[in-house]
C-alpha positions in Angstrom: -5.5 -7.9 -12.8 -6.0 -6.7 -9.1 -5.1 -3.2 -8.1 -3.8 -2.4 -4.9 -3.4 0.9 -3.2 -1.9 0.7 0.4 -2.6 3.9 1.8 0.0 4.1 5.1 0.8 7.3 7.4 4.4 6.6 7.9 7.3 4.7 6.0 7.4 1.0 7.7 3.7 0.7 8.5 3.4 -0.8 5.1 5.7 -3.5 6.0 4.7 -3.6 9.8 1.3 -3.9 9.0 0.4 -5.7 5.5 3.9 -6.9 4.6 3.9 -10.3 3.9 0.5 -9.3 2.1 2.1 -7.4 0.1 4.8 -10.0 -0.6 2.1 -12.5 -1.6 0.3 -9.9 -3.7 3.2 -9.2 -6.0 4.1 -12.5 -6.1 0.6 -13.0 -7.8 1.2 -10.7 -9.9 -1.0 -7.4 -8.5 -0.4 -3.8 -9.2 0.6 -2.6 -6.2 1.0 1.0 -5.9 1.9 2.6 -1.8 1.1 6.0 -1.2 3.0 7.3 2.3 1.1 10.1 3.4 4.1 11.6 5.5 7.6 12.5 4.1 9.2 9.8 5.6 10.8 11.8 8.4 9.7 11.4 12.0 11.7 12.3 15.3 12.4 10.8 18.1 13.5 11.8 21.3 14.7 14.8 19.8 16.5 13.5 17.0 15.3 13.4 12.9 15.2 10.1 11.3 15.0 10.0 7.7 12.9 6.5 7.0 12.5 7.2 2.8 15.8 5.4 2.1 14.5 2.4 3.9 11.2 2.8 2.7 12.9 1.8 -1.0 14.7 -0.8 0.3 11.7 -2.7 2.2 9.4 -2.3 -0.8 11.9 -3.6 -3.0 12.2 -6.9 -0.9 7.9 -7.1 -1.0 8.5 -6.5 -4.6 6.7 -3.2 -4.5 7.8 -0.8 -7.5 5.4 2.3 -7.1 5.8 4.2 -3.6 5.1 7.6 -3.3 5.6 10.1 -0.1 2.9 12.6 0.2 5.3 14.9 2.1 2.5 15.7 5.3 4.7 16.2 8.6 4.8 13.0 10.7 2.4 13.4 13.6 0.8 16.9 12.5 -1.7 15.2 10.0 -4.7 16.9 12.1 -3.2 20.6 11.4 -4.5 19.8 7.6 -7.9 19.3 6.3 -9.1 16.3 5.4 -10.0 17.5 2.4 -6.6 18.5 1.5 -5.2 15.1 2.5 -7.9 13.0 0.5 -7.3 15.6 -2.9 -3.4 14.7 -2.4 -4.5 11.0 -3.3 -7.5 11.6 -5.7 -5.3 13.6 -7.5 -2.9 10.6 -8.2 -6.1 8.8 -10.2 -5.0 5.5 -9.0 -8.1 3.5 -9.3 -7.3 1.0 -7.1 -9.7 -2.1 -6.7 -8.5 -3.0 -3.6 -7.1 -0.6 -0.3 -5.3 -1.6 2.4 -4.7 1.1 5.4 -4.8 1.6 9.2 -7.2 0.5 11.9 -9.9 2.8 13.4 -8.8 1.4 16.8 -5.3 2.7 16.5 -3.6 5.2 19.1 -1.8 6.7 16.5 -3.9 10.1 15.4 -2.4 9.7 11.7 -3.2 6.4 11.1 -6.7 7.3 12.1 -6.8 10.0 10.2 -5.3 8.0 7.3 -7.9 5.6 7.6 -10.7 8.4 7.3 -8.5 9.3 3.7 -9.1 6.2 2.8 -12.8 5.9 3.4 -13.2 9.4 1.4 -11.3 7.9 -1.9 -13.0 4.6 -1.6 -16.4 6.1 -2.2 -17.7 4.6 -5.2 -18.3 6.6 -8.3 -17.2 4.7 -11.1 -17.1 1.1 -9.3 -16.7 -0.1 -5.3 -13.6 -0.4 -3.6 -12.7 -2.7 -0.7 -10.8 -1.6 2.1 -9.0 -3.8 4.4 -7.4 -2.6 7.7 -4.1 -3.9 8.9 -2.6 -3.5 12.6 0.9 -1.7 13.7 2.2 -3.9 16.7 1.2 -2.4 19.8 -0.6 0.6 18.6 -4.1 -0.8 19.2 -3.4 -2.2 22.4 -2.1 1.1 23.8 -5.1 2.5 22.9 -7.4 0.0 25.3 -9.2 -1.1 22.1 -8.5 -4.1 20.7 -7.6 -4.9 16.9 -10.9 -7.7 16.0 -9.7 -8.6 12.6 -12.6 -11.0 10.3 -10.4 -11.6 7.6 -7.3 -13.6 7.5 -4.5 -14.2 4.8 -2.0 -17.4 5.1 1.4 -15.3 4.8 3.3 -18.6 6.0 5.3 -18.4 2.5 6.1 -14.9 2.9 6.6 -14.3 6.4 10.1 -14.2 6.1 10.1 -11.7 3.1 8.2 -9.4 5.7 10.7 -9.8 8.3 13.2 -9.0 5.7 12.1 -6.3 4.6 11.4 -4.7 8.0 14.9 -5.1 8.8 15.9 -2.9 6.3 14.1 0.1 8.6 17.4 -0.1 10.2 16.3 2.8 13.0 13.0 1.0 14.0 14.2 -2.6 13.4 16.0 -2.3 17.0 12.7 -1.6 18.7 10.6 -4.5 17.5 13.2 -7.2 17.8 10.9 -8.9 20.2 8.2 -9.2 17.3 10.3 -10.9 15.1 9.6 -14.7 15.0 13.5 -15.2 13.9 16.8 -13.5 14.6 16.4 -11.7 11.3 19.3 -8.9 11.4 18.7 -5.4 10.5 20.4 -5.2 7.5 21.3 -2.8 4.3 
């Protein structure tokens, strides 16, 4: 059985970045652990948004049964030591074969730091661990560094699950409706 670790900075990154692939992996029996580095809370225009409940609903749609929020503050990952961040994941003793995480060209600093954490925990000790980076829409473009993938996964059979999972993030869904391939509503 394939052991997959999705290491995401924030609740919603897992769905935006790799939701279709995660649904496909779950359908094929992979053991998926989702670790979100943040506490699931973000502040947008002075309004606190708690995405932790939305995360659980989205994961249910994608078929992810194991999720954990580590509790680091949104947009403050650079205020923690990289050792503290990495050790918080290492102590979970997940032993993945594959890590899915953010791109090095991402504008969001929390995303880039999360990739650095993934590289640290993937250092071979007992076995080699593969890392695949995913793109969060618009984050690389705003950084003037394109996302240049070299690995592609056909998610045509799970795209609707990805869109339905993302629709569970009611606060985010309205911001990204222009990305939807259909008229998937934001639902509970």
